[in-house]
C-alpha positions, -999 to 999 in steps of 0.1 A, spaced: 89 -549 839 82 -546 803 76 -577 780 96 -584 752 83 -571 722 82 -598 698 94 -603 666 88 -612 635 107 -653 621 126 -634 597 144 -600 588 127 -577 566 161 -575 543 169 -544 526 172 -565 494 150 -595 493 156 -604 457 188 -614 449 186 -606 420 181 -571 424 213 -553 438 211 -524 463 233 -505 437 211 -514 410 185 -496 429 199 -469 438 210 -460 402 172 -463 396 164 -440 422 187 -413 410 177 -420 374 142 -416 383 148 -379 404 166 -366 367 139 -375 347 113 -359 372 138 -326 373 139 -327 331 98 -323 329 83 -357 327 55 -371 346 56 -397 367 41 -422 341 69 -410 312 99 -421 339 89 -447 346 79 -462 314 115 -445 298 133 -464 332 114 -499 322 126 -497 291 166 -483 295 170 -503 326 194 -543 318 175 -561 350 144 -579 341 131 -578 375 130 -538 380 120 -534 342 90 -556 352 83 -538 386 88 -503 369 65 -520 344 36 -526 370 46 -496 389 33 -474 362 2 -495 350 -5 -491 386 0 -449 385 -19 -446 350 -46 -465 370 -49 -437 392 -30 -454 424 -7 -435 439 29 -441 440 37 -454 474 6 -476 464 19 -488 434 53 -501 452 36 -518 474 26 -541 444 65 -553 449 79 -559 481 108 -580 469 119 -553 449 112 -521 467 116 -526 505 97 -503 535 127 -473 533 123 -467 496 81 -472 499 77 -446 528 105 -421 512 83 -420 480 50 -423 494 63 -392 514 77 -374 487 46 -378 468 28 -364 493 48 -332 497 52 -326 463 91 -336 469 96 -363 450 124 -355 432 142 -349 466 128 -377 478 148 -396 450 181 -383 457 178 -389 492 169 -428 486 199 -429 457 226 -417 483 211 -434 514 211 -471 490 244 -464 476 262 -455 510 246 -482 523 256 -510 503 295 -494 496 297 -497 537 283 -537 538 305 -545 511 335 -532 525 332 -543 558 322 -578 545 351 -576 526 375 -567 551 359 -593 575 354 -622 556 378 -622 523 408 -625 541 393 -652 562 383 -669 527 419 -666 513 433 -677 541 414 -710 542 419 -718 500 453 -710 503 459 -735 526 435 -762 509 459 -751 476 489 -760 496 478 -790 507 466 -796 473 501 -792 456 520 -813 487 495 -842 479 499 -841 445 540 -842 444 538 -869 475 544 -899 450 572 -878 428 589 -872 458 587 -905 470 593 -927 440 627 -901 441 636 -903 475 638 -940 470 667 -936 442 691 -919 473 707 -930 504 685 -917 528 714 -909 553 722 -881 526 689 -865 526 690 -833 542 665 -820 566 643 -805 550 638 -832 520 631 -856 550 608 -828 560 590 -823 527 588 -860 519 572 -864 550 546 -837 548 536 -848 512 526 -879 525 507 -865 554 491 -845 529 481 -867 508 467 -889 535 443 -858 553 436 -838 522 400 -857 519 395 -858 555 400 -817 548 376 -814 525 350 -834 539 352 -813 572 350 -779 551 321 -795 533 301 -803 569 313 -773 584 297 -752 558 266 -775 553 269 -774 592 267 -735 597 246 -730 566 216 -751 585 224 -737 621 216 -702 614 186 -706 596 158 -688 613 156 -664 640 174 -686 666 199 -690 642 204 -655 633 205 -646 671 232 -672 675 255 -662 644 251 -623 657 262 -635 693 290 -653 677 300 -624 656 290 -587 678 310 -606 706 345 -616 683 375 -593 693 378 -561 666 352 -577 641 329 -571 668 330 -541 673 331 -533 634 298 -549 629 285 -532 663 292 -498 649 277 -506 614 244 -518 627 239 -487 650 253 -463 617 228 -480 595 197 -477 623 207 -440 627 213 -432 592 178 -444 582 158 -430 611 176 -395 598 167 -399 565 132 -409 571 126 -378 594 141 -355 572 110 -365 547 86 -358 570 76 -390 583 71 -391 626 98 -403 648 85 -428 664 75 -443 634 107 -435 615 125 -453 641 102 -485 636 109 -486 604 143 -486 611 145 -514 632 128 -536 610 149 -534 582 179 -536 601 203 -568 593 207 -572 631 181 -587 652 201 -576 684 188 -538 668 155 -547 662 147 -563 695 165 -533 710 149 -505 689 115 -522 695 110 -522 725 125 -490 728 95 -473 705 71 -497 729 85 -473 761 78 -444 743 44 -453 730 32 -461 770 43 -425 780 77 -424 789 
């Protein structure tokens, strides 16, 4: 029975620096390709990108990569100095494009890949989390309004004979009083739940626990599983199209996957293939 392959304790995400968004990297790659097609050298294109970039992190990275290229290093080697900005997929594609003299083509592929991946992730996250956040926020707002109106309603109700109240008035007064009582408790529970969830999902075990719940959830789970498989297939395909060996492409795609289940399964398959299966 094959042994499980040990995985890094932290996943290698596509954008490890929160100040650099995938959309910005997609735009950078597209502009880089356009400048090379216009006749600029790699160093000239990087200098132009550093001047035009509005993101300080990308500006500094472009200047640093240009300095490395000017000293005779390859583009792929210079990119490795900035792992927080350029992930393994970007490095592999640009390194392969430079060696095969197809750098503009690989830059366009990278731009399309990053743009598509970011769009899918943003749409799926919005479709699954925004309704829950909106429902929770709406419920808190309703409780806050009822709690704030409770003193006024109670004062108003004292001036009327209780037997003359309609049923709806009784209900509103009692609900507002209850909301005033439980609102602090609800707010405290929300804060504790948020802090507890953040602590539970730290590290590899926490990520596995979160993914286990997310992937097994009805409807939402099937969407996230489909996204994980599609991300892996798209990443492997774009790396293989750049001339990277299939097993190497699969391994790189697995190591940049956000889902630990996909990473573990693919790495086990790669291990079996390397052993001759």
